[in-house]
C-alpha positions as CSV (number, residue, x, y, z in Angstrom):
1,X,112.9,195.0,65.9
2,X,110.9,197.9,67.4
3,X,111.5,199.0,71.0
4,X,108.5,200.7,72.7
5,X,108.5,202.9,75.7
6,X,105.8,204.4,77.8
7,X,105.6,208.0,77.1
8,X,105.5,210.7,79.7
9,X,102.5,213.0,80.5
10,X,103.0,216.4,82.1
11,X,100.9,218.5,84.4
12,X,98.2,220.5,82.8
13,X,97.8,218.0,79.9
14,X,94.2,217.1,79.0
15,X,93.1,213.4,79.2
16,X,93.1,213.4,75.3
17,X,96.6,214.7,75.0
18,X,98.2,212.4,77.7
19,X,100.5,209.8,76.3
20,X,99.9,206.2,76.8
21,X,101.3,204.0,79.5
22,X,102.8,200.5,78.9
23,X,100.4,198.3,80.7
24,X,99.0,194.8,80.1
25,X,96.1,196.4,78.1
26,X,98.6,198.4,75.9
27,X,100.6,195.1,75.3
28,X,97.5,193.5,74.0
29,X,96.7,196.5,71.8
30,X,100.2,196.3,70.3
31,X,99.8,192.6,69.5
32,X,96.7,193.6,67.5
33,X,98.6,195.8,65.1
34,X,99.0,194.6,61.6
35,X,102.5,193.2,60.9
36,X,103.3,192.4,64.5
37,X,104.9,188.9,64.8
38,X,105.6,188.8,68.5
39,X,105.6,191.2,71.5
40,X,107.4,190.8,74.8
41,X,106.9,193.3,77.7
42,X,110.1,193.8,79.6
43,X,111.2,194.9,83.0
44,X,114.7,196.4,83.7
45,X,116.7,196.5,86.8
46,X,120.4,197.1,87.6
47,X,122.7,196.3,90.5
48,X,126.2,195.5,91.6
49,X,127.3,192.0,90.7
50,X,130.1,189.5,91.7
51,X,131.6,186.8,89.6
52,X,134.0,184.9,91.8
53,X,136.8,187.5,92.9
54,X,135.4,190.0,90.3
55,X,133.2,192.8,90.8
56,X,131.0,194.6,88.3
57,X,127.5,195.9,87.4
58,X,124.7,194.1,85.5
59,X,121.7,195.5,83.7
60,X,119.1,192.8,83.9
61,X,116.2,192.7,81.4
62,X,113.2,190.5,82.2
63,X,111.4,189.3,79.1
64,X,108.9,186.6,78.0
65,X,111.1,183.5,77.6
66,X,108.5,182.0,75.1
67,X,109.2,184.8,72.6
68,X,113.0,184.8,72.6
69,X,113.4,182.9,69.3
70,X,110.6,184.8,67.7
71,X,112.6,188.0,68.7
72,X,115.5,186.8,66.7
73,X,117.7,186.3,69.7
74,X,120.5,183.8,68.9
75,X,123.0,182.1,71.3
76,X,126.6,181.2,70.5
77,X,127.0,179.0,73.5
78,X,124.6,177.3,75.9
79,X,120.8,177.6,75.4
80,X,118.0,180.1,75.3
81,X,115.6,180.7,78.2
82,X,112.6,178.5,78.5
83,X,109.4,179.0,80.4
84,X,110.3,176.7,83.4
85,X,113.5,178.8,84.2
86,X,113.5,180.8,87.4
87,X,116.8,182.3,88.2
88,X,118.6,181.1,84.9
89,X,119.7,184.0,82.7
90,X,121.3,184.5,79.3
91,X,124.1,187.0,79.0
92,X,125.2,189.2,76.2
93,X,128.6,188.6,74.5
94,X,130.3,191.6,76.3
95,X,128.7,191.2,79.7
96,X,132.0,189.7,80.9
97,X,133.7,193.0,80.3
98,X,131.6,194.5,83.0
99,X,133.6,192.7,85.6
100,X,137.1,193.6,87.0
101,X,139.3,192.4,89.7
102,X,139.3,195.1,92.5
103,X,142.6,193.7,93.9
104,X,144.4,194.8,90.8
105,X,146.1,198.2,91.6
106,X,145.5,201.0,89.1
107,X,149.2,201.4,88.4
108,X,149.3,197.8,87.4
109,X,146.4,197.8,85.1
110,X,147.4,196.8,81.6
111,X,145.8,197.8,78.4
112,X,142.1,196.8,78.2
113,X,141.4,193.5,76.5
114,X,138.1,191.9,75.8
115,X,137.2,189.1,78.1
116,X,136.1,185.6,77.0
117,X,132.3,185.3,77.2
118,X,132.7,181.6,78.0
119,X,134.0,182.8,81.5
120,X,130.3,183.3,82.3
121,X,128.7,180.3,81.0
122,X,127.4,177.8,83.6
123,X,128.6,180.2,86.4
124,X,126.7,181.8,89.3
125,X,126.6,185.6,89.5
126,X,125.5,187.4,92.7
127,X,123.5,190.5,92.1
128,X,122.9,192.9,94.9
129,X,119.9,195.1,94.7
130,X,119.2,198.1,97.0
131,X,115.7,199.5,97.6
132,X,114.6,203.0,98.5
133,X,115.3,202.4,102.2
134,X,118.9,201.5,101.5
135,X,118.1,197.9,102.2
136,X,119.8,195.0,100.2
137,X,118.8,191.9,98.8
138,X,121.1,189.4,97.0
139,X,120.1,187.3,94.0
140,X,122.0,184.4,92.7
141,X,121.8,184.0,89.0
142,X,123.0,181.1,86.8
143,X,124.1,181.8,83.3
144,X,122.8,179.2,81.0
145,X,123.6,180.9,77.6
146,X,125.7,183.5,75.9
147,X,124.2,185.6,73.1
148,X,125.7,185.7,69.6
149,X,128.3,188.4,69.1
150,X,126.0,189.7,66.2
151,X,123.5,190.9,68.9
152,X,125.3,194.1,69.4
153,X,122.2,196.0,70.7
154,X,122.1,193.7,73.8
155,X,125.8,192.8,74.1
156,X,126.0,194.4,77.5
157,X,122.8,193.1,79.0
158,X,121.5,190.0,80.8
159,X,118.2,188.5,80.1
160,X,116.1,186.7,82.7
161,X,112.5,185.4,83.0
162,X,110.2,188.4,83.3
163,X,108.4,187.1,86.5
164,X,111.6,187.0,88.5
165,X,112.8,190.4,87.3
166,X,109.4,191.8,88.3
167,X,110.0,190.6,91.8
168,X,113.4,192.3,91.7
169,X,111.9,195.5,90.4
170,X,109.2,195.5,93.1
171,X,111.8,195.1,95.8
172,X,113.9,197.9,94.5
173,X,110.8,200.2,94.4
174,X,109.0,199.3,97.5
175,X,111.7,198.1,99.9
176,X,112.0,195.0,102.1
177,X,113.6,194.1,105.3
178,X,116.9,192.5,104.4
179,X,120.5,192.7,103.8
180,X,120.5,188.9,103.7
181,X,121.3,186.6,100.8
182,X,118.2,184.8,99.4
183,X,118.8,181.6,97.6
184,X,117.0,181.1,94.4
185,X,113.4,180.2,94.8
186,X,113.2,180.9,98.5
187,X,111.7,183.6,100.5
188,X,112.8,184.6,104.1
189,X,110.1,185.7,106.4
190,X,110.6,189.2,107.7
191,X,108.7,191.3,110.1
192,X,105.8,193.3,108.5
193,X,106.7,196.8,108.1
194,X,104.3,199.7,107.2
195,X,105.0,200.7,103.6
196,X,103.6,203.1,101.2
197,X,101.0,202.1,98.6
198,X,102.5,201.5,95.2
199,X,101.9,204.2,92.6
200,X,100.0,203.7,89.5
201,X,103.3,203.4,87.5
202,X,104.5,200.5,89.6
203,X,102.7,197.9,87.4
204,X,103.8,199.4,84.2
205,X,106.6,197.8,82.2
206,X,109.9,199.4,81.5
207,X,109.6,198.8,77.7
208,X,108.4,196.3,75.2
209,X,110.1,194.4,72.3
210,X,108.1,194.2,69.2
211,X,109.1,191.9,66.3
212,X,107.7,192.8,62.8
213,X,106.9,190.2,60.3
214,X,109.5,191.8,58.0
215,X,111.5,195.0,57.6
216,X,108.8,196.6,55.5
217,X,106.4,196.5,58.5
218,X,108.9,197.9,61.0
219,X,108.6,201.4,59.9
220,X,104.8,201.2,59.7
221,X,104.6,199.8,63.2
222,X,106.8,202.4,64.7
223,X,104.6,205.2,63.2
224,X,101.5,203.5,64.3
225,X,102.7,203.2,67.9
226,X,103.7,206.8,67.9
227,X,100.4,207.8,66.6
228,X,98.7,205.9,69.5
229,X,100.7,207.8,72.1
230,X,103.7,205.5,72.7
231,X,107.4,206.3,72.3
232,X,108.8,203.8,69.7
233,X,112.1,203.5,68.0
234,X,113.5,201.1,65.4
235,X,116.3,201.0,63.0
236,X,113.8,201.4,60.2
237,X,113.3,205.0,61.4
238,X,116.8,205.8,60.5
239,X,116.6,204.3,57.1
240,X,115.0,207.3,55.4
241,X,118.0,209.5,55.7
242,X,120.3,206.6,54.8
243,X,118.2,205.6,51.8
244,X,118.0,209.3,50.7
245,X,121.9,209.6,50.8
246,X,122.2,206.2,49.1
247,X,119.9,207.2,46.2
248,X,121.9,210.4,45.7
249,X,125.1,208.4,45.7
250,X,123.6,205.9,43.3
251,X,122.5,208.7,41.0
252,X,126.0,210.2,40.9
253,X,127.8,206.8,40.5
254,X,125.3,205.8,37.9
255,X,125.9,208.9,35.9
256,X,129.7,208.4,36.1
257,X,129.3,204.7,35.2
258,X,127.0,205.6,32.2
259,X,129.7,208.2,30.8
260,X,132.4,205.6,31.4
261,X,130.3,202.9,29.7
262,X,129.7,205.1,26.7
263,X,133.5,206.0,26.5
264,X,134.4,202.3,26.7
265,X,131.8,201.4,23.9
266,X,133.3,204.0,21.7
267,X,136.7,202.7,22.4
268,X,135.9,199.2,21.5
269,X,134.2,200.4,18.2
270,X,137.2,202.6,17.3
271,X,139.6,199.6,18.1
272,X,137.7,197.2,15.9
273,X,137.4,199.8,12.9
274,X,141.2,200.3,13.1
275,X,141.6,196.5,13.1
276,X,139.5,196.3,10.0
277,X,141.8,199.0,8.2
278,X,144.9,197.1,9.3
279,X,143.5,193.7,8.1
280,X,141.8,194.5,4.8
281,X,144.0,192.0,2.8
282,X,143.2,189.2,5.3
283,X,139.4,190.0,5.0
284,X,139.8,189.9,1.2
285,X,141.6,186.6,1.3
286,X,138.9,185.1,3.5
287,X,136.3,186.1,1.0
288,X,138.2,184.8,-2.0
289,X,138.8,181.3,-0.3
290,X,134.9,181.2,0.4
291,X,134.3,182.6,3.8
292,X,130.7,183.7,4.2
293,X,129.5,187.0,5.6
294,X,128.4,185.1,8.7
295,X,131.9,183.7,9.2
296,X,133.5,187.3,8.9
297,X,130.8,188.9,11.1
298,X,131.2,186.1,13.8
299,X,135.0,186.6,13.8
300,X,134.8,190.3,14.5
301,X,132.1,190.0,17.0
302,X,134.0,187.3,18.9
303,X,137.0,189.6,19.1
304,X,134.9,192.5,20.3
305,X,133.2,190.3,22.9
306,X,136.6,189.0,24.2
307,X,137.7,192.7,24.6
308,X,134.6,193.3,26.7
309,X,135.2,190.2,28.8
310,X,138.9,191.2,29.4
311,X,137.8,194.6,30.4
312,X,135.1,193.3,32.7
313,X,137.5,190.9,34.4
314,X,140.1,193.7,35.1
315,X,137.3,195.9,36.4
316,X,136.0,193.1,38.8
317,X,139.6,192.7,40.1
318,X,140.0,196.5,40.7
319,X,136.5,196.5,42.4
320,X,137.5,193.7,44.7
321,X,140.7,195.6,45.6
322,X,139.0,198.8,46.3
323,X,136.3,197.0,48.4
324,X,139.0,195.3,50.5
325,X,140.7,198.7,51.1
326,X,137.2,200.2,52.1
327,X,136.5,197.5,54.6
328,X,139.9,197.2,56.0
329,X,140.6,200.9,56.6
330,X,137.5,203.0,56.3
331,X,135.4,200.3,58.0
332,X,137.8,199.8,60.8
333,X,138.0,203.6,61.4
334,X,134.1,203.9,61.5
335,X,133.6,201.0,63.8
336,X,136.7,201.2,65.9
337,X,136.2,199.8,69.3
338,X,132.9,198.0,68.6
339,X,132.4,194.4,69.3
340,X,132.4,192.5,66.1
341,X,133.8,195.4,64.0
342,X,135.3,192.9,61.6
343,X,131.9,191.9,60.7
344,X,130.9,195.3,59.3
345,X,131.4,195.6,55.7
346,X,131.0,199.0,53.9
347,X,131.5,197.3,50.5
348,X,130.1,193.9,49.6
349,X,130.2,192.3,46.1
350,X,127.8,189.3,45.9
351,X,128.7,186.4,43.5
352,X,125.7,187.2,41.3
353,X,127.0,190.6,40.7
354,X,130.2,189.3,39.3
355,X,128.5,187.0,36.9
356,X,126.2,189.9,35.8
357,X,129.2,192.2,35.3
358,X,131.0,189.6,33.1
359,X,127.8,189.0,31.0
360,X,127.1,192.8,30.7
361,X,130.7,193.6,29.7
362,X,130.5,190.9,27.1
363,X,127.3,192.3,25.8
364,X,128.7,195.8,25.6
365,X,131.6,194.4,23.6
366,X,129.2,192.5,21.3
367,X,127.1,195.6,20.6
368,X,130.2,197.8,20.0
369,X,131.4,195.3,17.4
370,X,128.2,195.2,15.4
371,X,129.1,198.3,13.2
372,X,132.8,197.3,12.6
373,X,131.6,193.7,11.7
374,X,129.1,195.0,9.2
375,X,131.7,197.2,7.8
376,X,134.1,194.4,7.3
377,X,131.7,192.2,5.4
378,X,130.9,195.2,3.0
379,X,134.5,195.3,1.9
380,X,135.0,194.7,-1.8
381,X,137.7,191.9,-2.2
382,X,139.3,193.4,-5.2
383,X,139.6,196.9,-3.7
384,X,140.8,195.4,-0.5
385,X,143.5,193.4,-2.3
386,X,144.6,196.5,-4.3
387,X,144.7,198.8,-1.3
388,X,145.7,196.3,1.4
């Protein structure tokens, strides 16, 4: 997901150097960029809110309801917005924590606890907006859905149809006679007052959300938007530094792993050679009773492979233990206080990696046993019986 803001121009800048504004024409231009799956312009307003006896503050974002699913929004409870909604809204999973009971005295406030998002579902929230003339207007919003707790970026925001939020924004910018409560969908006639003409910036969006076709396009789209004069940010922009650090760590860990692998292979080979010296009489007897070279080679290769599997199993168990400690303690420390912190995993071991590790360790054991097995089949039975 790429978030696009209109960039600011400064006095004295030439027309060529002035940065772009986020207008309808700009939105159409953004849609035409290669790799863009969906674009939703957005307005943003904020105001005091009431939920029953509780008071709080809401940040309301108006977006195109038709693009919510394309934007990868997901709801845990209720439903998404649809194009016919007017004063229906979808709330983030932590919006409930914006509210508090003003009757509760500070000296009786207990340790803060996360609220239940379901307290908002199918409830009406009154939002009071104040314009530039200190006039008020009250909007009654109905919460029809609660976003998934995985949507951390918007956990504290409320999403509403863009047309209604534009009306709220226009009121907060231009001012209207009021102080009265306006029921959803109804306007109250007020005396006409002289008012200033809106500035050119009044019809510009607060920001826009851009969904790329896949992660590989996100970085390209962000850079393309910046080249065209917009302010654009995305998680992909932060991946370069992370990937660089990850590559360095992989190189270091890969080197350590290669050295460890070499030592382990030498250890298996040495163990099997010692086993041959200790079992020369047994090898001689097997040859005397008719065991073929293939039988003897298979026996020693099976033993070396078994050693590799046992070592791989122990390594997998140790890896799971260390992964658990990393996620439980280091992960909890890094993401302490964040909603859904238990979902963050620093270390993740997929099932396919376990299977690969077992096959790889068995292969290393098999390769390490080739030399000892070939040495075993070359033993002379008479010398082996004499020296065994």
